[in-house]
Biotite code that builds the C-alpha atoms (Angstrom):
import biotite.structure as struc

atoms = struc.array([
    struc.Atom([126.315, 83.858, 223.115], chain_id="A", res_id=1, res_name="UNK", atom_name="CA", element="C"),
    struc.Atom([125.032, 85.976, 220.235], chain_id="A", res_id=2, res_name="UNK", atom_name="CA", element="C"),
    struc.Atom([127.700, 86.877, 217.704], chain_id="A", res_id=3, res_name="UNK", atom_name="CA", element="C"),
    struc.Atom([126.974, 89.246, 214.852], chain_id="A", res_id=4, res_name="UNK", atom_name="CA", element="C"),
    struc.Atom([130.305, 88.665, 213.147], chain_id="A", res_id=5, res_name="UNK", atom_name="CA", element="C"),
    struc.Atom([130.070, 89.572, 209.445], chain_id="A", res_id=6, res_name="UNK", atom_name="CA", element="C"),
    struc.Atom([126.514, 90.934, 209.816], chain_id="A", res_id=7, res_name="UNK", atom_name="CA", element="C"),
    struc.Atom([126.302, 94.120, 207.781], chain_id="A", res_id=8, res_name="UNK", atom_name="CA", element="C"),
    struc.Atom([124.070, 96.661, 209.508], chain_id="A", res_id=9, res_name="UNK", atom_name="CA", element="C"),
    struc.Atom([122.670, 100.081, 208.625], chain_id="A", res_id=10, res_name="UNK", atom_name="CA", element="C"),
    struc.Atom([121.517, 102.046, 211.676], chain_id="A", res_id=11, res_name="UNK", atom_name="CA", element="C"),
    struc.Atom([119.771, 105.409, 211.411], chain_id="A", res_id=12, res_name="UNK", atom_name="CA", element="C"),
    struc.Atom([120.079, 107.880, 214.265], chain_id="A", res_id=13, res_name="UNK", atom_name="CA", element="C"),
    struc.Atom([122.976, 106.090, 215.917], chain_id="A", res_id=14, res_name="UNK", atom_name="CA", element="C"),
    struc.Atom([124.804, 109.051, 217.425], chain_id="A", res_id=15, res_name="UNK", atom_name="CA", element="C"),
    struc.Atom([122.840, 109.568, 220.644], chain_id="A", res_id=16, res_name="UNK", atom_name="CA", element="C"),
    struc.Atom([120.266, 108.137, 223.031], chain_id="A", res_id=17, res_name="UNK", atom_name="CA", element="C"),
    struc.Atom([118.809, 104.744, 222.192], chain_id="A", res_id=18, res_name="UNK", atom_name="CA", element="C"),
    struc.Atom([120.598, 104.755, 218.840], chain_id="A", res_id=19, res_name="UNK", atom_name="CA", element="C"),
    struc.Atom([123.998, 105.147, 220.470], chain_id="A", res_id=20, res_name="UNK", atom_name="CA", element="C"),
    struc.Atom([123.242, 102.293, 222.871], chain_id="A", res_id=21, res_name="UNK", atom_name="CA", element="C"),
    struc.Atom([122.297, 100.114, 219.899], chain_id="A", res_id=22, res_name="UNK", atom_name="CA", element="C"),
    struc.Atom([125.458, 101.096, 218.061], chain_id="A", res_id=23, res_name="UNK", atom_name="CA", element="C"),
    struc.Atom([127.663, 100.162, 221.026], chain_id="A", res_id=24, res_name="UNK", atom_name="CA", element="C"),
    struc.Atom([126.027, 96.754, 221.449], chain_id="A", res_id=25, res_name="UNK", atom_name="CA", element="C"),
    struc.Atom([126.317, 96.005, 217.739], chain_id="A", res_id=26, res_name="UNK", atom_name="CA", element="C"),
    struc.Atom([129.976, 96.963, 217.842], chain_id="A", res_id=27, res_name="UNK", atom_name="CA", element="C"),
    struc.Atom([130.605, 94.778, 220.893], chain_id="A", res_id=28, res_name="UNK", atom_name="CA", element="C"),
    struc.Atom([129.245, 91.813, 218.946], chain_id="A", res_id=29, res_name="UNK", atom_name="CA", element="C"),
    struc.Atom([131.485, 92.401, 215.929], chain_id="A", res_id=30, res_name="UNK", atom_name="CA", element="C"),
    struc.Atom([128.859, 93.611, 213.466], chain_id="A", res_id=31, res_name="UNK", atom_name="CA", element="C"),
    struc.Atom([129.984, 95.696, 210.512], chain_id="A", res_id=32, res_name="UNK", atom_name="CA", element="C"),
    struc.Atom([128.094, 98.964, 210.980], chain_id="A", res_id=33, res_name="UNK", atom_name="CA", element="C"),
    struc.Atom([127.180, 102.012, 208.942], chain_id="A", res_id=34, res_name="UNK", atom_name="CA", element="C"),
    struc.Atom([125.348, 104.663, 210.937], chain_id="A", res_id=35, res_name="UNK", atom_name="CA", element="C"),
    struc.Atom([123.536, 107.736, 209.643], chain_id="A", res_id=36, res_name="UNK", atom_name="CA", element="C"),
    struc.Atom([122.905, 111.066, 211.349], chain_id="A", res_id=37, res_name="UNK", atom_name="CA", element="C"),
    struc.Atom([122.796, 114.820, 210.808], chain_id="A", res_id=38, res_name="UNK", atom_name="CA", element="C"),
    struc.Atom([124.717, 116.301, 213.738], chain_id="A", res_id=39, res_name="UNK", atom_name="CA", element="C"),
    struc.Atom([128.314, 116.764, 212.603], chain_id="A", res_id=40, res_name="UNK", atom_name="CA", element="C"),
    struc.Atom([129.723, 117.104, 216.108], chain_id="A", res_id=41, res_name="UNK", atom_name="CA", element="C"),
    struc.Atom([128.189, 113.868, 217.364], chain_id="A", res_id=42, res_name="UNK", atom_name="CA", element="C"),
    struc.Atom([129.076, 112.018, 214.174], chain_id="A", res_id=43, res_name="UNK", atom_name="CA", element="C"),
    struc.Atom([132.678, 113.176, 214.523], chain_id="A", res_id=44, res_name="UNK", atom_name="CA", element="C"),
    struc.Atom([132.736, 111.855, 218.096], chain_id="A", res_id=45, res_name="UNK", atom_name="CA", element="C"),
    struc.Atom([131.447, 108.478, 216.893], chain_id="A", res_id=46, res_name="UNK", atom_name="CA", element="C"),
    struc.Atom([134.157, 108.330, 214.233], chain_id="A", res_id=47, res_name="UNK", atom_name="CA", element="C"),
    struc.Atom([136.867, 109.021, 216.805], chain_id="A", res_id=48, res_name="UNK", atom_name="CA", element="C"),
    struc.Atom([135.515, 106.570, 219.367], chain_id="A", res_id=49, res_name="UNK", atom_name="CA", element="C"),
    struc.Atom([134.731, 103.811, 216.867], chain_id="A", res_id=50, res_name="UNK", atom_name="CA", element="C"),
    struc.Atom([137.117, 104.121, 213.893], chain_id="A", res_id=51, res_name="UNK", atom_name="CA", element="C"),
    struc.Atom([135.883, 100.789, 212.518], chain_id="A", res_id=52, res_name="UNK", atom_name="CA", element="C"),
    struc.Atom([132.320, 102.093, 212.102], chain_id="A", res_id=53, res_name="UNK", atom_name="CA", element="C"),
    struc.Atom([131.290, 103.820, 208.863], chain_id="A", res_id=54, res_name="UNK", atom_name="CA", element="C"),
    struc.Atom([129.699, 107.168, 209.705], chain_id="A", res_id=55, res_name="UNK", atom_name="CA", element="C"),
    struc.Atom([127.613, 109.111, 207.198], chain_id="A", res_id=56, res_name="UNK", atom_name="CA", element="C"),
    struc.Atom([125.977, 112.506, 207.418], chain_id="A", res_id=57, res_name="UNK", atom_name="CA", element="C"),
    struc.Atom([122.614, 112.267, 205.697], chain_id="A", res_id=58, res_name="UNK", atom_name="CA", element="C"),
    struc.Atom([119.224, 113.892, 206.214], chain_id="A", res_id=59, res_name="UNK", atom_name="CA", element="C"),
    struc.Atom([116.629, 111.140, 205.905], chain_id="A", res_id=60, res_name="UNK", atom_name="CA", element="C"),
    struc.Atom([113.919, 113.708, 205.190], chain_id="A", res_id=61, res_name="UNK", atom_name="CA", element="C"),
    struc.Atom([115.477, 114.226, 201.744], chain_id="A", res_id=62, res_name="UNK", atom_name="CA", element="C"),
    struc.Atom([113.354, 111.571, 200.103], chain_id="A", res_id=63, res_name="UNK", atom_name="CA", element="C"),
    struc.Atom([114.584, 112.119, 196.575], chain_id="A", res_id=64, res_name="UNK", atom_name="CA", element="C"),
    struc.Atom([118.123, 111.318, 197.700], chain_id="A", res_id=65, res_name="UNK", atom_name="CA", element="C"),
    struc.Atom([117.407, 108.160, 199.690], chain_id="A", res_id=66, res_name="UNK", atom_name="CA", element="C"),
    struc.Atom([117.593, 105.569, 196.899], chain_id="A", res_id=67, res_name="UNK", atom_name="CA", element="C"),
    struc.Atom([120.963, 106.653, 195.482], chain_id="A", res_id=68, res_name="UNK", atom_name="CA", element="C"),
    struc.Atom([122.499, 107.141, 198.907], chain_id="A", res_id=69, res_name="UNK", atom_name="CA", element="C"),
    struc.Atom([121.161, 103.813, 200.129], chain_id="A", res_id=70, res_name="UNK", atom_name="CA", element="C"),
    struc.Atom([122.847, 102.041, 197.225], chain_id="A", res_id=71, res_name="UNK", atom_name="CA", element="C"),
    struc.Atom([126.104, 103.801, 198.083], chain_id="A", res_id=72, res_name="UNK", atom_name="CA", element="C"),
    struc.Atom([125.773, 102.868, 201.757], chain_id="A", res_id=73, res_name="UNK", atom_name="CA", element="C"),
    struc.Atom([125.316, 99.182, 200.889], chain_id="A", res_id=74, res_name="UNK", atom_name="CA", element="C"),
    struc.Atom([128.211, 99.261, 198.430], chain_id="A", res_id=75, res_name="UNK", atom_name="CA", element="C"),
    struc.Atom([130.558, 100.729, 201.038], chain_id="A", res_id=76, res_name="UNK", atom_name="CA", element="C"),
    struc.Atom([129.303, 98.306, 203.669], chain_id="A", res_id=77, res_name="UNK", atom_name="CA", element="C"),
    struc.Atom([129.723, 95.373, 201.297], chain_id="A", res_id=78, res_name="UNK", atom_name="CA", element="C"),
    struc.Atom([126.082, 94.318, 201.423], chain_id="A", res_id=79, res_name="UNK", atom_name="CA", element="C"),
    struc.Atom([123.220, 94.444, 203.895], chain_id="A", res_id=80, res_name="UNK", atom_name="CA", element="C"),
    struc.Atom([121.871, 91.960, 206.436], chain_id="A", res_id=81, res_name="UNK", atom_name="CA", element="C"),
    struc.Atom([120.125, 94.224, 208.943], chain_id="A", res_id=82, res_name="UNK", atom_name="CA", element="C"),
    struc.Atom([118.404, 97.623, 208.769], chain_id="A", res_id=83, res_name="UNK", atom_name="CA", element="C"),
    struc.Atom([117.524, 99.399, 212.015], chain_id="A", res_id=84, res_name="UNK", atom_name="CA", element="C"),
    struc.Atom([115.166, 102.349, 211.561], chain_id="A", res_id=85, res_name="UNK", atom_name="CA", element="C"),
    struc.Atom([115.775, 104.285, 214.751], chain_id="A", res_id=86, res_name="UNK", atom_name="CA", element="C"),
    struc.Atom([115.891, 107.945, 213.654], chain_id="A", res_id=87, res_name="UNK", atom_name="CA", element="C"),
    struc.Atom([112.860, 110.033, 214.484], chain_id="A", res_id=88, res_name="UNK", atom_name="CA", element="C"),
    struc.Atom([111.694, 113.436, 215.691], chain_id="A", res_id=89, res_name="UNK", atom_name="CA", element="C"),
    struc.Atom([109.031, 114.968, 217.923], chain_id="A", res_id=90, res_name="UNK", atom_name="CA", element="C"),
    struc.Atom([107.216, 118.279, 217.598], chain_id="A", res_id=91, res_name="UNK", atom_name="CA", element="C"),
    struc.Atom([104.761, 118.131, 220.477], chain_id="A", res_id=92, res_name="UNK", atom_name="CA", element="C"),
    struc.Atom([101.750, 120.371, 220.954], chain_id="A", res_id=93, res_name="UNK", atom_name="CA", element="C"),
    struc.Atom([98.058, 120.161, 221.731], chain_id="A", res_id=94, res_name="UNK", atom_name="CA", element="C"),
    struc.Atom([96.028, 119.426, 218.622], chain_id="A", res_id=95, res_name="UNK", atom_name="CA", element="C"),
    struc.Atom([94.407, 122.860, 218.415], chain_id="A", res_id=96, res_name="UNK", atom_name="CA", element="C"),
    struc.Atom([97.834, 124.503, 218.579], chain_id="A", res_id=97, res_name="UNK", atom_name="CA", element="C"),
    struc.Atom([99.657, 122.096, 216.312], chain_id="A", res_id=98, res_name="UNK", atom_name="CA", element="C"),
    struc.Atom([100.552, 123.511, 212.928], chain_id="A", res_id=99, res_name="UNK", atom_name="CA", element="C"),
    struc.Atom([100.105, 121.369, 209.863], chain_id="A", res_id=100, res_name="UNK", atom_name="CA", element="C"),
    struc.Atom([103.812, 121.841, 209.207], chain_id="A", res_id=101, res_name="UNK", atom_name="CA", element="C"),
    struc.Atom([104.670, 120.233, 212.569], chain_id="A", res_id=102, res_name="UNK", atom_name="CA", element="C"),
    struc.Atom([102.191, 117.440, 211.886], chain_id="A", res_id=103, res_name="UNK", atom_name="CA", element="C"),
    struc.Atom([103.630, 116.831, 208.445], chain_id="A", res_id=104, res_name="UNK", atom_name="CA", element="C"),
    struc.Atom([107.316, 116.999, 209.428], chain_id="A", res_id=105, res_name="UNK", atom_name="CA", element="C"),
    struc.Atom([106.899, 114.299, 212.073], chain_id="A", res_id=106, res_name="UNK", atom_name="CA", element="C"),
    struc.Atom([104.952, 112.011, 209.727], chain_id="A", res_id=107, res_name="UNK", atom_name="CA", element="C"),
    struc.Atom([107.430, 112.750, 206.948], chain_id="A", res_id=108, res_name="UNK", atom_name="CA", element="C"),
    struc.Atom([110.469, 111.559, 208.893], chain_id="A", res_id=109, res_name="UNK", atom_name="CA", element="C"),
    struc.Atom([109.055, 108.987, 211.305], chain_id="A", res_id=110, res_name="UNK", atom_name="CA", element="C"),
    struc.Atom([106.804, 107.187, 208.829], chain_id="A", res_id=111, res_name="UNK", atom_name="CA", element="C"),
    struc.Atom([107.616, 108.158, 205.239], chain_id="A", res_id=112, res_name="UNK", atom_name="CA", element="C"),
    struc.Atom([111.406, 108.014, 205.608], chain_id="A", res_id=113, res_name="UNK", atom_name="CA", element="C"),
    struc.Atom([111.149, 104.728, 207.500], chain_id="A", res_id=114, res_name="UNK", atom_name="CA", element="C"),
    struc.Atom([109.107, 103.289, 204.636], chain_id="A", res_id=115, res_name="UNK", atom_name="CA", element="C"),
    struc.Atom([111.592, 104.452, 202.001], chain_id="A", res_id=116, res_name="UNK", atom_name="CA", element="C"),
    struc.Atom([114.586, 103.059, 203.873], chain_id="A", res_id=117, res_name="UNK", atom_name="CA", element="C"),
    struc.Atom([112.712, 99.801, 204.384], chain_id="A", res_id=118, res_name="UNK", atom_name="CA", element="C"),
    struc.Atom([111.697, 99.652, 200.734], chain_id="A", res_id=119, res_name="UNK", atom_name="CA", element="C"),
    struc.Atom([115.296, 100.059, 199.593], chain_id="A", res_id=120, res_name="UNK", atom_name="CA", element="C"),
    struc.Atom([116.529, 97.517, 202.139], chain_id="A", res_id=121, res_name="UNK", atom_name="CA", element="C"),
    struc.Atom([114.027, 94.957, 200.871], chain_id="A", res_id=122, res_name="UNK", atom_name="CA", element="C"),
    struc.Atom([115.371, 95.361, 197.324], chain_id="A", res_id=123, res_name="UNK", atom_name="CA", element="C"),
    struc.Atom([118.847, 94.396, 198.543], chain_id="A", res_id=124, res_name="UNK", atom_name="CA", element="C"),
    struc.Atom([117.621, 91.638, 200.858], chain_id="A", res_id=125, res_name="UNK", atom_name="CA", element="C"),
    struc.Atom([115.599, 89.994, 198.080], chain_id="A", res_id=126, res_name="UNK", atom_name="CA", element="C"),
    struc.Atom([118.858, 89.372, 196.233], chain_id="A", res_id=127, res_name="UNK", atom_name="CA", element="C"),
    struc.Atom([120.381, 87.909, 199.410], chain_id="A", res_id=128, res_name="UNK", atom_name="CA", element="C"),
    struc.Atom([117.225, 85.859, 200.106], chain_id="A", res_id=129, res_name="UNK", atom_name="CA", element="C"),
    struc.Atom([117.428, 86.917, 203.758], chain_id="A", res_id=130, res_name="UNK", atom_name="CA", element="C"),
    struc.Atom([117.438, 89.928, 206.046], chain_id="A", res_id=131, res_name="UNK", atom_name="CA", element="C"),
    struc.Atom([116.118, 91.526, 209.221], chain_id="A", res_id=132, res_name="UNK", atom_name="CA", element="C"),
    struc.Atom([114.502, 94.949, 209.449], chain_id="A", res_id=133, res_name="UNK", atom_name="CA", element="C"),
    struc.Atom([113.923, 96.418, 212.902], chain_id="A", res_id=134, res_name="UNK", atom_name="CA", element="C"),
    struc.Atom([111.742, 99.483, 213.408], chain_id="A", res_id=135, res_name="UNK", atom_name="CA", element="C"),
    struc.Atom([111.920, 101.425, 216.674], chain_id="A", res_id=136, res_name="UNK", atom_name="CA", element="C"),
    struc.Atom([108.448, 102.646, 217.621], chain_id="A", res_id=137, res_name="UNK", atom_name="CA", element="C"),
    struc.Atom([107.106, 103.760, 221.024], chain_id="A", res_id=138, res_name="UNK", atom_name="CA", element="C"),
    struc.Atom([104.766, 102.720, 223.796], chain_id="A", res_id=139, res_name="UNK", atom_name="CA", element="C"),
    struc.Atom([102.656, 105.818, 223.078], chain_id="A", res_id=140, res_name="UNK", atom_name="CA", element="C"),
    struc.Atom([101.812, 104.398, 219.657], chain_id="A", res_id=141, res_name="UNK", atom_name="CA", element="C"),
    struc.Atom([99.705, 101.886, 221.611], chain_id="A", res_id=142, res_name="UNK", atom_name="CA", element="C"),
    struc.Atom([98.440, 104.047, 224.469], chain_id="A", res_id=143, res_name="UNK", atom_name="CA", element="C"),
    struc.Atom([98.162, 107.500, 222.906], chain_id="A", res_id=144, res_name="UNK", atom_name="CA", element="C"),
    struc.Atom([99.588, 110.559, 224.640], chain_id="A", res_id=145, res_name="UNK", atom_name="CA", element="C"),
    struc.Atom([98.284, 114.125, 225.007], chain_id="A", res_id=146, res_name="UNK", atom_name="CA", element="C"),
    struc.Atom([100.183, 116.619, 222.904], chain_id="A", res_id=147, res_name="UNK", atom_name="CA", element="C"),
    struc.Atom([101.634, 113.965, 220.621], chain_id="A", res_id=148, res_name="UNK", atom_name="CA", element="C"),
    struc.Atom([98.961, 113.298, 218.012], chain_id="A", res_id=149, res_name="UNK", atom_name="CA", element="C"),
    struc.Atom([101.543, 113.598, 215.229], chain_id="A", res_id=150, res_name="UNK", atom_name="CA", element="C"),
    struc.Atom([104.172, 111.436, 216.930], chain_id="A", res_id=151, res_name="UNK", atom_name="CA", element="C"),
    struc.Atom([101.776, 108.691, 218.038], chain_id="A", res_id=152, res_name="UNK", atom_name="CA", element="C"),
    struc.Atom([100.189, 108.575, 214.581], chain_id="A", res_id=153, res_name="UNK", atom_name="CA", element="C"),
    struc.Atom([103.587, 108.220, 212.926], chain_id="A", res_id=154, res_name="UNK", atom_name="CA", element="C"),
    struc.Atom([104.703, 105.435, 215.243], chain_id="A", res_id=155, res_name="UNK", atom_name="CA", element="C"),
    struc.Atom([101.389, 103.584, 215.038], chain_id="A", res_id=156, res_name="UNK", atom_name="CA", element="C"),
    struc.Atom([101.719, 103.823, 211.266], chain_id="A", res_id=157, res_name="UNK", atom_name="CA", element="C"),
    struc.Atom([105.147, 102.201, 211.452], chain_id="A", res_id=158, res_name="UNK", atom_name="CA", element="C"),
    struc.Atom([103.662, 99.284, 213.402], chain_id="A", res_id=159, res_name="UNK", atom_name="CA", element="C"),
    struc.Atom([100.870, 98.739, 210.855], chain_id="A", res_id=160, res_name="UNK", atom_name="CA", element="C"),
    struc.Atom([103.330, 99.084, 207.976], chain_id="A", res_id=161, res_name="UNK", atom_name="CA", element="C"),
    struc.Atom([105.643, 96.552, 209.613], chain_id="A", res_id=162, res_name="UNK", atom_name="CA", element="C"),
    struc.Atom([102.891, 93.956, 209.854], chain_id="A", res_id=163, res_name="UNK", atom_name="CA", element="C"),
    struc.Atom([101.891, 94.394, 206.212], chain_id="A", res_id=164, res_name="UNK", atom_name="CA", element="C"),
    struc.Atom([105.453, 94.224, 204.886], chain_id="A", res_id=165, res_name="UNK", atom_name="CA", element="C"),
    struc.Atom([106.250, 91.272, 207.126], chain_id="A", res_id=166, res_name="UNK", atom_name="CA", element="C"),
    struc.Atom([103.414, 89.352, 205.451], chain_id="A", res_id=167, res_name="UNK", atom_name="CA", element="C"),
    struc.Atom([104.525, 90.427, 201.986], chain_id="A", res_id=168, res_name="UNK", atom_name="CA", element="C"),
    struc.Atom([108.117, 89.235, 202.360], chain_id="A", res_id=169, res_name="UNK", atom_name="CA", element="C"),
    struc.Atom([108.033, 86.414, 204.905], chain_id="A", res_id=170, res_name="UNK", atom_name="CA", element="C"),
    struc.Atom([108.344, 83.797, 202.137], chain_id="A", res_id=171, res_name="UNK", atom_name="CA", element="C"),
    struc.Atom([111.477, 85.564, 200.951], chain_id="A", res_id=172, res_name="UNK", atom_name="CA", element="C"),
    struc.Atom([113.063, 85.055, 204.380], chain_id="A", res_id=173, res_name="UNK", atom_name="CA", element="C"),
    struc.Atom([112.973, 88.779, 205.164], chain_id="A", res_id=174, res_name="UNK", atom_name="CA", element="C"),
    struc.Atom([111.860, 89.401, 208.735], chain_id="A", res_id=175, res_name="UNK", atom_name="CA", element="C"),
    struc.Atom([110.401, 92.788, 209.720], chain_id="A", res_id=176, res_name="UNK", atom_name="CA", element="C"),
    struc.Atom([109.677, 93.574, 213.370], chain_id="A", res_id=177, res_name="UNK", atom_name="CA", element="C"),
    struc.Atom([109.209, 96.462, 215.783], chain_id="A", res_id=178, res_name="UNK", atom_name="CA", element="C"),
    struc.Atom([110.588, 97.284, 219.193], chain_id="A", res_id=179, res_name="UNK", atom_name="CA", element="C"),
    struc.Atom([108.405, 99.577, 221.269], chain_id="A", res_id=180, res_name="UNK", atom_name="CA", element="C"),
    struc.Atom([110.342, 101.341, 224.069], chain_id="A", res_id=181, res_name="UNK", atom_name="CA", element="C"),
    struc.Atom([108.663, 102.664, 227.175], chain_id="A", res_id=182, res_name="UNK", atom_name="CA", element="C"),
    struc.Atom([110.099, 105.325, 229.474], chain_id="A", res_id=183, res_name="UNK", atom_name="CA", element="C"),
    struc.Atom([113.852, 105.270, 228.750], chain_id="A", res_id=184, res_name="UNK", atom_name="CA", element="C"),
    struc.Atom([116.618, 107.202, 230.526], chain_id="A", res_id=185, res_name="UNK", atom_name="CA", element="C"),
    struc.Atom([117.856, 110.145, 228.465], chain_id="A", res_id=186, res_name="UNK", atom_name="CA", element="C"),
    struc.Atom([119.154, 113.693, 228.836], chain_id="A", res_id=187, res_name="UNK", atom_name="CA", element="C"),
    struc.Atom([115.536, 114.820, 228.955], chain_id="A", res_id=188, res_name="UNK", atom_name="CA", element="C"),
    struc.Atom([114.473, 112.402, 231.706], chain_id="A", res_id=189, res_name="UNK", atom_name="CA", element="C"),
    struc.Atom([117.523, 113.270, 233.822], chain_id="A", res_id=190, res_name="UNK", atom_name="CA", element="C"),
    struc.Atom([116.308, 116.857, 234.051], chain_id="A", res_id=191, res_name="UNK", atom_name="CA", element="C"),
    struc.Atom([112.738, 115.981, 235.033], chain_id="A", res_id=192, res_name="UNK", atom_name="CA", element="C"),
    struc.Atom([111.319, 117.223, 238.306], chain_id="A", res_id=193, res_name="UNK", atom_name="CA", element="C"),
    struc.Atom([111.648, 114.498, 240.948], chain_id="A", res_id=194, res_name="UNK", atom_name="CA", element="C"),
    struc.Atom([107.930, 114.581, 241.755], chain_id="A", res_id=195, res_name="UNK", atom_name="CA", element="C"),
    struc.Atom([107.071, 114.060, 238.088], chain_id="A", res_id=196, res_name="UNK", atom_name="CA", element="C"),
    struc.Atom([109.600, 111.244, 237.813], chain_id="A", res_id=197, res_name="UNK", atom_name="CA", element="C"),
    struc.Atom([108.099, 109.611, 240.908], chain_id="A", res_id=198, res_name="UNK", atom_name="CA", element="C"),
    struc.Atom([104.627, 109.808, 239.363], chain_id="A", res_id=199, res_name="UNK", atom_name="CA", element="C"),
    struc.Atom([105.893, 108.236, 236.153], chain_id="A", res_id=200, res_name="UNK", atom_name="CA", element="C"),
    struc.Atom([107.582, 105.428, 238.076], chain_id="A", res_id=201, res_name="UNK", atom_name="CA", element="C"),
    struc.Atom([104.293, 104.602, 239.794], chain_id="A", res_id=202, res_name="UNK", atom_name="CA", element="C"),
    struc.Atom([102.983, 103.457, 236.402], chain_id="A", res_id=203, res_name="UNK", atom_name="CA", element="C"),
    struc.Atom([105.918, 101.120, 235.796], chain_id="A", res_id=204, res_name="UNK", atom_name="CA", element="C"),
    struc.Atom([105.528, 97.761, 237.601], chain_id="A", res_id=205, res_name="UNK", atom_name="CA", element="C"),
    struc.Atom([109.288, 97.185, 237.569], chain_id="A", res_id=206, res_name="UNK", atom_name="CA", element="C"),
    struc.Atom([109.663, 100.556, 239.348], chain_id="A", res_id=207, res_name="UNK", atom_name="CA", element="C"),
    struc.Atom([112.597, 101.794, 237.286], chain_id="A", res_id=208, res_name="UNK", atom_name="CA", element="C"),
    struc.Atom([113.233, 103.839, 234.181], chain_id="A", res_id=209, res_name="UNK", atom_name="CA", element="C"),
    struc.Atom([114.592, 101.808, 231.291], chain_id="A", res_id=210, res_name="UNK", atom_name="CA", element="C"),
    struc.Atom([118.105, 102.136, 229.942], chain_id="A", res_id=211, res_name="UNK", atom_name="CA", element="C"),
    struc.Atom([119.160, 102.359, 226.305], chain_id="A", res_id=212, res_name="UNK", atom_name="CA", element="C"),
    struc.Atom([120.863, 98.991, 226.776], chain_id="A", res_id=213, res_name="UNK", atom_name="CA", element="C"),
    struc.Atom([117.454, 97.432, 227.462], chain_id="A", res_id=214, res_name="UNK", atom_name="CA", element="C"),
    struc.Atom([116.357, 98.403, 223.966], chain_id="A", res_id=215, res_name="UNK", atom_name="CA", element="C"),
    struc.Atom([119.696, 97.495, 222.405], chain_id="A", res_id=216, res_name="UNK", atom_name="CA", element="C"),
    struc.Atom([119.533, 93.936, 223.762], chain_id="A", res_id=217, res_name="UNK", atom_name="CA", element="C"),
    struc.Atom([116.183, 93.382, 222.048], chain_id="A", res_id=218, res_name="UNK", atom_name="CA", element="C"),
    struc.Atom([117.568, 94.820, 218.820], chain_id="A", res_id=219, res_name="UNK", atom_name="CA", element="C"),
    struc.Atom([120.504, 92.414, 219.018], chain_id="A", res_id=220, res_name="UNK", atom_name="CA", element="C"),
    struc.Atom([118.114, 89.486, 219.415], chain_id="A", res_id=221, res_name="UNK", atom_name="CA", element="C"),
    struc.Atom([116.077, 90.476, 216.347], chain_id="A", res_id=222, res_name="UNK", atom_name="CA", element="C"),
    struc.Atom([119.246, 91.129, 214.347], chain_id="A", res_id=223, res_name="UNK", atom_name="CA", element="C"),
    struc.Atom([120.626, 87.698, 215.149], chain_id="A", res_id=224, res_name="UNK", atom_name="CA", element="C"),
    struc.Atom([119.775, 84.254, 213.815], chain_id="A", res_id=225, res_name="UNK", atom_name="CA", element="C"),
    struc.Atom([118.155, 83.445, 217.169], chain_id="A", res_id=226, res_name="UNK", atom_name="CA", element="C"),
    struc.Atom([114.989, 85.193, 215.958], chain_id="A", res_id=227, res_name="UNK", atom_name="CA", element="C"),
    struc.Atom([114.750, 83.427, 212.600], chain_id="A", res_id=228, res_name="UNK", atom_name="CA", element="C"),
    struc.Atom([111.089, 82.446, 213.085], chain_id="A", res_id=229, res_name="UNK", atom_name="CA", element="C"),
    struc.Atom([109.843, 85.832, 214.301], chain_id="A", res_id=230, res_name="UNK", atom_name="CA", element="C"),
    struc.Atom([108.294, 88.394, 211.956], chain_id="A", res_id=231, res_name="UNK", atom_name="CA", element="C"),
    struc.Atom([105.547, 91.008, 212.090], chain_id="A", res_id=232, res_name="UNK", atom_name="CA", element="C"),
    struc.Atom([105.875, 91.306, 215.854], chain_id="A", res_id=233, res_name="UNK", atom_name="CA", element="C"),
    struc.Atom([106.253, 94.220, 218.248], chain_id="A", res_id=234, res_name="UNK", atom_name="CA", element="C"),
    struc.Atom([108.441, 93.582, 221.279], chain_id="A", res_id=235, res_name="UNK", atom_name="CA", element="C"),
    struc.Atom([107.449, 95.822, 224.185], chain_id="A", res_id=236, res_name="UNK", atom_name="CA", element="C"),
    struc.Atom([110.369, 96.938, 226.349], chain_id="A", res_id=237, res_name="UNK", atom_name="CA", element="C"),
    struc.Atom([108.760, 99.060, 229.037], chain_id="A", res_id=238, res_name="UNK", atom_name="CA", element="C"),
    struc.Atom([109.063, 97.434, 232.468], chain_id="A", res_id=239, res_name="UNK", atom_name="CA", element="C"),
    struc.Atom([105.405, 96.418, 232.356], chain_id="A", res_id=240, res_name="UNK", atom_name="CA", element="C"),
    struc.Atom([103.890, 99.893, 231.968], chain_id="A", res_id=241, res_name="UNK", atom_name="CA", element="C"),
    struc.Atom([101.940, 98.635, 228.956], chain_id="A", res_id=242, res_name="UNK", atom_name="CA", element="C"),
    struc.Atom([101.046, 95.038, 228.220], chain_id="A", res_id=243, res_name="UNK", atom_name="CA", element="C"),
    struc.Atom([99.399, 94.165, 224.899], chain_id="A", res_id=244, res_name="UNK", atom_name="CA", element="C"),
])
């Protein structure tokens, strides 16, 4: 039985979707959690439902503010053992219609902000001589996807960055890994046309859409001491729709 008792965790984007599933699993396993988001309504709901979780409103695109805020987050948390970079955005469009602003905003948050959070986490973890950083990427970073040149580039960049940083800090006992979700149940997928959903399911050998809990369980494994000899890896959680 995995127990994350006394593990101090920062989770970005923990107020909905996959992030919320991760937050619930972490809480069930007694981790001490600080989660970051921008939507005040959802953050307020998290605070009411989980009064033991530290909830912070912070826009991770504000790069100049990350370092000072990160220090404050760690101070309030009492340290840092695990960072989960889950927050991200999409601004989909065909390449010829995609504005440079939409390209840049997706790269700015999904890749640049992930790097800066990771960089600041490493500074803390070096003092602890241990730590686990988990980056949530996407199956389309491996396969490509029409209309998502910005998103796939950002997520593929996270994977390459993860491998490089994992090599840099492996000797310091800091593990850095990715989890790459496939087609996961969400508010968006619930509203999909049934014929489209059927077509999507035909490409998934396990013949079902994934659940946020499927991703959360892999996060829990990488956050725990059971994965102490794993770094620089990408765990694919997609029901077999893509196999590397």
